[in-house]
N, C-alpha and C positions, 0 to 999 in steps of 0.2 A: 504494500500500500504506500510505500515511500515514494514510488513514482507518481502515484496519483497526487500525493501531497505536493510534490514539486510542480505538477501540472496546475493544480489549483492555485498555488502561489503565483505562478506566472500569469494565469488568467485573471488574477485578482489584484493586479498592481494598484489599481485605484483603491483597492479593497474596501469592501463593504460586504458582509458575508451572508450567510446562508440560513437554511432551515428545511427539515422534512422526513417521514417514513410512512407507513400507511396506517391511518387510524380507521375506525369503523364507526358507522353511525346509521341513521335511518335510511331506508331505501328511497332512492329518488331517481327518476328518469328525466333527463332534460333534453329538450329538442330545440332545433334552430334550423333555418333554411340555408342551403349551401350549394356551391358548385365547385368542383375541383377540376384538375386537368382532365376534363371530361373526355370520355372515349368519343371518337368521331360519331358513332351511331347515336349516342345520347345527345350530343351537341346538335347534330343535324335534325334530329326528330324533335328536339325540345323536350324530350322526356325527362322527368325529374327522377333522379337517382337517390335512393335512401341508403345511407351507410350506418352500420352499427358500430358505435365507438364505446368500448368498455374500458373504464379507468378505475383504479382501486383506491384513490385518495379522496375521502369526503371533503377534506379541507381545500381540495382543488376544484371542487364541483362548480362553484360560482365563477372562478377564473376561467375554467373551460367554457362555461356558458357564454361568457362575454366574447371569448375568442371564436367560438362557434358562430355566434351572431355576426361578428365581423366577417368571418369567412363566407357565410351564406349570403351576405349582402354583396360580396364580390363575385360569388358563384351561385346565382339563383337557381341553377339546375341541380344542385346537390344539397340534399337535406341530411344533416348529421343528427343521429339520435344518441345522446350521451346516456350510458348506463352506468350507474354508480351504486351497486347493491351493498348491503351491510358487510358481508364477508365476501368481498369481490374476488379474491383469489380462489376461494372454494367454488364460488359461482362460475368463475371462468373455467375451472377444471371440469365442472359438471356440464357446461355447455360443450366443451371440447369432446367429452366422452359421448355426448349425444349427437356429435357431428354438427354442432351449431357454433362454429368458430366465428366470433365477431370480425367484421372487416378490418377494424383497426383496434389495437390493444395497447393500453398504456399501463403496464404493470411494473413491478420492481425488478431490479437486477439480482434475483435470488433463486432459490430452488424451484420456484414455480416456472421461471424462465427456462431453467434447465429441463424441467419436465416437458414443457411445450416444444423445446428443441428436439428432445428425444422422441416425442410423439410425431415429429415431422409436419406440424401444422402451420409453421411460420414461414413466410417468404424469406429467401436468402438475400441479405443485404451486403454480403461480403465485399463485392466490388462496387457498391453503390457510391456515387460521387459525393453524397451527403456526408459520408464518413470522413472525408478529407478535412472537414471543419470540426472534427471531434478529436480530442487528445488521445494518443495511442494508449495511454495508461488505462483509460476507461474501457476501451475496446478489449484490452488484455484482461481486464477484470471479468468481462462477459465470457471470454474464452476459458478462463480459469473455472468459473462457475459451471459452465455447460460442458466443460471437458472436451471442447472441440476447437479447431482453429478457424472455424467459420463464424460469421456474424449474422445473427438472425433478428437483430433489433438495433435501433440507433439510440445510444444514451442521450437522455434529454435533461433530467434533473439530477443534481448531486446534493446530498444532505449532510447534516452533522448531528450526532446524537450525544448530547452532553446534559448537564444539569442547568435548568433554567432557574434564575433567581430573581427575586424582587429587590431592585436596587434601593428603593425607598426604605423598605423594612430593614435591609442590611445597614443602611446609614443610621437609622433610628437606634439600633442596638450597637453601633460602632463595630460591625463585623467586617472581616476581610475575607476575600475569596480563598478557600483552602487549597493548598497545592500538594499535600500529603494525606495519607490515610489517617494518621493520628490527629492532624489538624481538623480533618473533616469530622471525625467522631467527636472531638472536643467541641467543635462548632455546633453540631446537632444537639449535643447534650446541654450546651449553654442555652440554646433556644428552648428546649424542653423545660429546663429549670426555671425559665422565665414565664412558664405557663403558656408558651406558644407552640405552634405546630411546625416542625422542620419540613415535612413532606406531606403531600396529599396524594394518596395512591388510589388507583381506579381499577382494581383487579376483577371487577364484575365483567369487564371486557378482558378476556384471557390474554390477548395479544399485548396488553400494556405491561405484562410481566417481563417482556422481552427486552425493551430498550436498555434498562439498567443491567440486566444479566449479560447482555452483549458486551457492555463496558467492563464488567467485573471479569468476565472470561477472557476477553481479548488482551487485557493487560497482565494476566497471570498465567495463561495457558502455555507460554513459551513460544519461541520462534518456530515458524513453519509447522504448527501443530497439525493442521489438516493434511499436509504432505506426509508427515510421520504417521498420522492416524491411518491414512490409506495404506501405508507400508507396514502397518501393524507394529509400529515402534512406539506408539503412545495410545493411551485410552482416556476416556473421560474419567474413569476411576483414578487413574494415575496423575492426571493433570488438572482436574477441575475442583478438587476439594477446597483449596483456598478461595477460589472464586465464589463457591456456594456458601461457605461459612461466612464470608464477608457480606454476601448478598442478604443472608438471613439477618445479620446484625443491622444492616442498612434498613431492612423492612421495619425494624422496631422504632424507627424515627417517623413513622406515619401515624395516621389516625386509627382508631380502633376498628371501624367498619370498613377495612380496605376492600372487602369483597362486596360491599353494598353500593359502591359508587362506580360509575362508568366514565369513559374518556371525556364525554361532553360535560359531565358533572365536574370533573377535575379541571378542565379548562376554565370554567366559570368560577369555580372556587378559588383557584390560584389567581385569576384575574382580579378577584375582589379582595385579595390579601388574606385569605384564610390559611395560607401556608407561606413560609419563607422561600421554599424551593419546590421544584416540580421535576419529576423523573420522566421527562419527555424530550424528544429531539426538537430541533428548530422548526420542524413542520407544524408544531402546535402553536407557534407564536402568532400566526395570522388569526386563529380562532380565539386566542387569549385576548388579542387586541380588539377583536370584534365585541367581546364581552365587556372590555374596559379599555377604550381608546387611550386613556391617560396613564395606564400602567407603564412603568419604566422597568424593563427587564434586561438581563444580560445572560450570557451562557459561559460555562466553564467546563472543562473535561472532568470526568469522574476521577477524583484522586484516589485511585484504588490501592496504590502502594506508597511506601514512604520515600520512594525515589521519583521525583517529578519527571525525570527523563524516561521513566517506564510507564507513565500514565498516558494512555493513548486516547485521542479523540476519535470516536467511532464515526467513520465517514465512508459512504459507498454510493454506488449508482442507484439512485432512488426511483427514477422514473425512466422507463424505456418507451420507445415508439416502435411498435411492430405491426405487421400486416399478415392477414391470413394468406396462406399459400394458395388457397382456392377461392379467394374472393371473386365475385362476378364483376367487380369494378376495380381492377388494379390501378388504372390510371387516375380515377377519382380519389381512391384511397391514398395514393402517393401524393396527389396534389394537396390533400389535407395535411399529410405529414410534413410536406415541404413548407406549407403555410405555417405550421407550428414551429418549424426550425428557423424561420426567418428571424434574424436578430431582434427586430422590433417586437415581434410576438413572443419570442423566447424571453425577452426582458420583462414583458407584461406578466408572463407566467411566474418567473422567479419573484417578482415584486408581489404578486397576489398570494403566493404560497410560502414566501419566505425561504426559498431554497437557493442553492447555487445552480448555475447552468453548466451543462456539459459542453456547451457550444463556445468555441474560442471567441474571446472578446466580449462576452456578455457577463456583466458583473452584478453582484447583489449590493445594493446601497443602504440596506437597513442598518442603522447604528446599533440595534439590539444584539447583533452578532459580531460586532467589531472586535470584541475581546478575543475572538478566535484567531485573529490574524497571525499573532506570533506562534500559535500552535501549528498552523499550516506551514509557516515559514521554517519551523524547526523540523518538519516532517514527522511530527508525533501523531500519526494517524494509523488506524487499523480498520479493516473491513468488518462488517457485521458478521458475527459467528453464525447467526441463524440463516445467513444466506447459503451456508454450506451444509446445513442440517437437512436430512430428508423430511419432507412434509409429513410422512407417515409417523415420524417420531412424536409429533404433536408436542413440541417442546413447551409451548405456552401452557398447555394443560398440565404437563409434568411440573412446571414451576408453580402453578397454582397449588398442586398437591404438596410439594415440599414446603411451601409457605405455611400450609395448614398443619402438616404432620411433622415437619422439622427433621425428617429422616434422610439425611444426606447420602449415606451409603446406598440406600434403596434407589434414590434418584439417579445416581451415577451408574449403578448397575443396569437400571432400566435404559438409560441413554446408550450404554454400550450394547445391550441386547437388541434394542430397536435399530441401532446403526447396522449391526450384523444382519438382522432380518432384511433390512432395506438393500444391503449390498448383495445379498444372496438371491434377491428376486430377479 
């Protein structure tokens, strides 16, 4: 991930940073009129083409609605139907299994992407000219995840997963951003001792267990863990004990009903000052500011160890643009993808969702993520560990269970067993 780090630093010279992962919320389908690089038949006949666009980020729904409207105004023969279901990745896999692959897909650079590649349902972009404007490091990340040297999607959004904090509340208690684990624990205990809440957790939505665990594992699992894991030179049992122990201690700094609150509840609660910190990536900032436009937030990496140089900011390819290999309208679908890749529109996307762009020259100007600039400059980043975990492992549900039962050996054994099962399939 050091290469990605360098790439981000270069594309951020003006620097203003980022935000994003996939959250989940209410089902909503959004529509808008469009026309893309229409096929000759569609253009000549004047026939209106409808494209299905499935994307997995609820916080991106409104931004995509605006972009779709703009696209349709320019292309009146193409109509884009945005589909943003609550558990979009699962919904996507269900559609694929039923042979109903959306024309255009905007999902994460994770194991779902790898599954789609293996299923052969995505169009091949390996030699697409659009990739020339994407840093090689992001493309390599997709190759690593899918275990192929071909490219079946175009990286679009890049995110950062750190701890969001309320700057006003920190100032009121004269708190400073922690850079080591001991400082972090002391900070959290000080907030608790004052009768305040350090963190607001939202484990009713199982996926919200993942952002923090990604950070704890990435900074403690050791170098090249997944390469060694594939070679049977490392296991979760041997390498994830420290991460899980610290994760469970971290959970004690939250409210009592951690399983009673969902992601949207947490965004509103944190926005209104109910906790000093929030265990979410920068993707949550847009919704936090919707709930309270005046809230002043910052972001810092999880201080997982007592060596600041080992504490990684989790950052990866957050949003991809892919196309069905069997869409009836490849020209129109490509036209919409190219529209989204246009620097002006890509800028509107990162501004609306608070993420970085994977497109060269498109920067994020939000001051709420400016604290991350030196982290990127130092190359202290790592990819999301759950991008490499088989979906069948259901890591989010396993984490819910370990939070309730506190049985670390059982969790790690189950992770090893489920990995083995997935590898043998």
